[in-house]
C-alpha positions in Angstrom: -185.0 12.4 -32.4 -184.2 15.1 -34.9 -186.5 16.6 -37.6 -184.8 14.7 -40.4 -185.4 11.4 -38.8 -189.1 12.3 -38.1 -189.4 13.3 -41.8 -188.0 9.9 -42.9 -190.4 8.1 -40.6 -193.3 10.2 -42.0 -192.3 9.2 -45.5 -192.0 5.5 -44.6 -195.4 5.6 -42.8 -196.9 7.3 -45.9 -195.5 4.6 -48.2 -196.8 1.9 -45.8 -200.2 3.6 -46.0 -200.0 3.4 -49.8 -199.3 -0.3 -49.6 -202.2 -0.8 -47.1 -204.6 1.1 -49.3 -204.0 -1.6 -52.0 -204.6 -4.5 -49.6 -208.0 -6.2 -50.0 -208.3 -6.8 -46.2 -208.7 -3.1 -45.6 -212.3 -1.8 -45.5 -213.4 0.4 -48.4 -213.8 3.6 -46.3 -210.2 3.1 -45.0 -208.9 2.5 -48.5 -210.6 5.7 -49.7 -209.2 7.8 -46.9 -205.8 6.3 -47.2 -205.8 7.0 -51.0 -206.7 10.7 -50.3 -204.0 11.1 -47.7 -201.3 9.4 -49.7 -202.3 11.3 -52.8 -202.1 14.6 -51.0 -198.9 13.7 -49.2 -197.2 12.8 -52.5 -198.8 15.5 -54.5 -196.5 18.2 -55.9 -199.2 20.7 -55.4 -200.1 21.8 -51.8 -203.4 23.2 -50.5 -201.4 26.0 -49.1 -198.2 26.8 -51.1 -194.9 26.4 -49.3 -193.8 29.9 -50.3 -196.3 31.4 -47.9 -194.3 31.9 -44.7 -195.3 29.6 -41.8 -198.7 28.8 -43.2 -197.2 27.1 -46.2 -195.8 24.3 -44.1 -198.8 23.9 -41.8 -200.4 21.4 -44.2 -197.2 19.3 -44.2 -196.8 19.5 -40.5 -200.4 19.1 -39.4 -202.8 17.9 -42.1 -200.7 15.0 -43.4 -199.8 13.5 -40.0 -203.4 13.9 -38.8 -204.6 12.2 -42.0 -202.1 9.3 -41.5 -203.2 9.0 -37.8 -206.8 8.7 -38.8 -206.1 6.2 -41.6 -204.0 4.0 -39.2 -207.0 3.8 -36.9 -209.2 2.5 -39.7 -206.7 -0.1 -41.0 -206.4 -3.5 -39.2 -203.2 -3.5 -37.1 -201.9 -6.7 -38.7 -202.2 -5.3 -42.2 -200.5 -2.1 -41.1 -197.6 -4.0 -39.5 -197.1 -6.1 -42.7 -197.2 -2.9 -44.9 -194.7 -1.1 -42.6 -192.3 -4.1 -43.0 -192.7 -4.1 -46.8 -192.2 -0.3 -46.9 -189.0 -0.6 -45.0 -187.7 -3.3 -47.4 -188.7 -1.2 -50.5 -187.2 2.0 -49.1 -183.9 0.1 -48.2 -183.6 -0.9 -51.8 -184.0 2.6 -53.1 -186.6 5.3 -53.4 -189.9 4.0 -54.7 -191.2 5.7 -57.8 -194.7 5.5 -59.3 -194.9 7.8 -62.3 -198.5 6.6 -63.0 -199.7 7.7 -59.6 -197.9 11.0 -59.9 -199.6 11.6 -63.3 -203.0 10.7 -61.9 -202.5 13.2 -59.0 -201.5 16.0 -61.4 -204.5 15.3 -63.6 -206.8 15.4 -60.6 -205.4 18.7 -59.5 -205.8 20.1 -63.0 -209.5 18.9 -63.1 -210.1 20.6 -59.7 -208.5 23.8 -60.9 -210.6 23.7 -64.1 -213.8 23.1 -62.1 -213.0 26.1 -59.8 -212.3 28.3 -62.8 -215.6 27.3 -64.4 -217.5 28.0 -61.2 -215.8 31.4 -61.0 -216.7 32.3 -64.5 -220.4 31.3 -63.9 -220.6 33.3 -60.7 -219.2 36.5 -62.3 -220.9 36.4 -65.6 
């Protein structure tokens, strides 16, 4: 299996995780973890910027798959199987877009950045 196919599988699994997070049969702690993983995976802002050689892709290659693996272990297998099937159907129809979720992710990153800046100002003043 080549890298492009693995990347497609990772995107499909991330979207299935997004669907699972919204399922009421999933325990609250699994929903919380899945929301964090999906939010980070789909976020336009990375913990380590991709422009940094080698390190920039470590979060995409290690953190996201590990987060997905942990989330899958918390979600009931039957729910995950249903969500994978729905994800395949949605992806086959075209790329899923959720502009509201993207806006929420950007707002969260901006709030975190503002909080870090305020902490920095307080520490150095």
